[in-house]
C-alpha positions in Angstrom: 15.3 -10.7 -0.3 13.4 -8.7 2.4 12.7 -5.0 1.7 14.1 -4.0 5.1 17.8 -4.6 5.9 18.9 -7.2 8.4 20.4 -4.6 10.7 17.1 -2.7 10.9 15.0 -5.7 11.7 17.6 -6.8 14.3 17.6 -3.4 15.9 13.8 -3.3 16.3 13.1 -7.0 17.1 16.3 -8.5 18.5 16.7 -11.0 15.6 17.8 -10.9 12.0 15.9 -12.3 9.1 17.5 -15.7 9.0 16.9 -16.1 12.8 13.3 -15.2 12.4 12.8 -17.4 9.4 14.5 -20.4 11.2 12.3 -19.8 14.3 9.2 -19.7 12.2 10.2 -22.8 10.2 10.7 -24.8 13.5 7.3 -23.6 14.7 5.6 -24.9 11.6 4.6 -21.5 10.3 4.5 -22.6 6.7 1.3 -24.4 7.5 -0.2 -21.5 9.5 -2.3 -18.6 8.3 -0.9 -15.1 8.1 -2.9 -14.1 11.2 -1.7 -17.1 13.2 2.0 -16.3 12.4 1.7 -12.6 13.2 -0.2 -13.3 16.5 2.5 -15.8 17.6 5.2 -13.4 16.9 3.4 -10.7 18.9 2.2 -12.9 21.8 5.0 -15.4 22.1 8.0 -13.3 21.2 6.9 -9.7 22.1 7.3 -8.4 18.6 5.4 -5.1 18.1 2.4 -5.3 15.8 3.8 -3.6 12.8 7.0 -5.6 12.9 5.0 -8.8 13.4 3.1 -8.1 10.2 6.3 -7.2 8.4 8.2 -10.4 9.5 5.2 -12.5 8.6 4.9 -11.0 5.1 8.6 -11.4 4.4 8.6 -15.0 5.7 5.6 -15.8 3.5 7.4 -14.3 0.5 10.7 -16.1 1.3 9.0 -19.5 1.6 6.9 -19.0 -1.6 3.6 -18.7 0.3 2.9 -15.1 -0.9 3.8 -13.4 -4.1 4.9 -9.8 -4.6 1.9 -7.4 -4.3 -0.2 -10.2 -2.7 -2.3 -9.2 0.3 -4.9 -10.9 2.4 -7.7 -9.9 0.1 -6.1 -10.2 -3.3 -3.2 -8.1 -4.8 -2.5 -4.5 -4.0 -0.2 -1.8 -5.3 0.5 1.8 -4.6 1.7 4.9 -6.3 2.9 8.2 -4.7 3.5 11.7 -6.0 4.4 15.0 -4.4 2.5 17.7 -6.2 3.3 21.4 -6.1 -0.3 22.4 -5.1 -2.2 23.2 -1.9 -3.9 20.2 -0.2 -7.4 21.6 -0.9 -6.6 21.9 -4.6 -5.4 18.3 -4.8 -8.5 17.2 -2.9 -10.7 19.1 -5.3 -9.0 17.3 -8.3 -10.5 14.1 -6.9 -13.8 15.4 -5.8 -14.8 17.6 -8.8 -16.0 15.3 -11.7 -15.1 17.7 -14.5 -11.6 18.4 -13.1 -11.0 14.7 -12.4 -11.9 13.9 -16.0 -9.0 16.0 -17.2 -6.4 13.8 -15.5 -8.3 10.6 -15.1 -10.4 10.3 -18.2 -13.1 7.7 -17.9 -12.1 7.1 -14.3 -15.2 5.7 -12.8 -15.1 6.1 -9.1 -17.8 5.5 -6.5 -17.0 7.1 -3.2 -17.3 4.8 -0.2 -16.0 7.0 2.6 -14.0 10.2 3.0 -12.3 12.1 5.8 -11.8 15.5 4.1 -9.1 16.4 3.3 -7.1 13.5 4.6 -8.3 10.3 2.9 -11.0 8.8 0.7 -12.0 5.3 -0.3 -13.5 4.4 -3.6 -14.8 1.5 -5.5 -13.0 1.5 -8.9 -15.1 0.7 -12.0 -12.3 -1.5 -13.5 -12.3 -3.6 -10.3 -10.9 -3.4 -6.8 -10.9 -0.6 -4.3 -8.9 2.6 -4.0 -7.6 4.1 -0.8 -6.3 7.7 -1.4 -4.3 9.5 1.2 -3.6 13.3 1.1 -0.8 14.8 3.2 0.2 18.5 3.5 4.0 18.4 2.6 4.5 22.1 3.4 5.5 24.9 1.1 2.4 24.6 -1.1 3.0 20.9 -1.7 0.8 17.8 -1.2 2.0 14.2 -0.9 -0.6 11.9 -2.5 -0.7 8.2 -2.2 -3.1 5.9 -4.1 -3.4 2.3 -2.9 -5.3 0.0 -5.3 -6.5 -3.1 -3.4 -8.4 -6.3 -4.1 -6.9 -6.9 -7.6 -7.3 -10.4 -8.9 -3.7 -11.3 -9.9 -0.1 -10.2 -10.0 -0.2 -9.2 -13.7 -3.3 -6.9 -13.1 -1.5 -5.4 -10.1 1.6 -4.6 -12.1 -0.5 -2.9 -14.8 -2.5 -1.0 -12.2 0.7 0.3 -10.6 2.0 1.6 -13.9 -1.3 3.1 -14.7 -1.6 4.9 -11.4 2.0 6.2 -11.7 1.0 7.7 -15.1 -2.3 9.1 -13.9 -0.7 10.8 -10.9 2.0 12.3 -13.2 -0.9 13.6 -15.3 -2.5 15.1 -12.2 0.8 16.6 -11.1 1.3 18.2 -14.6 -2.3 19.6 -14.6 -2.0 21.2 -11.1 1.5 22.4 -11.5 1.1 23.7 -15.1 
């Protein structure tokens, strides 16, 4: 069952899920790579890039070619929290080793790149990579999203998602308390 409703996909692309899936089946998409499918949707059918990716992922899931959480470079999950703290304070909670240890004990991060105070990418000591996004939500609130990528399997991805939800709740409690 696709994450986005049939009416929404039809409104944005001109076809519903079953129509797209039938068209892709007839085109032999089950034997094509993700990139080939998305490119054909975009070039041959005029589907905007984001929708081409979305249709491709949902097709792959529907036909058993991709599992939940599976991406092109392994498995990935995300967790999001809105925290009652200024953007700079939330950023500092990631940047300051001592402060980070209070909500992410033993969290071994190795910074790859950062665009302060919008995003940061890290290597994670337990495996995979993190993409962290910071967004000013107004009224002294910050929306924080952690995306954990390059995980080896679905079970690890499910555990990572639960762990990140708990860790972000601990961060929220620390900064709001």
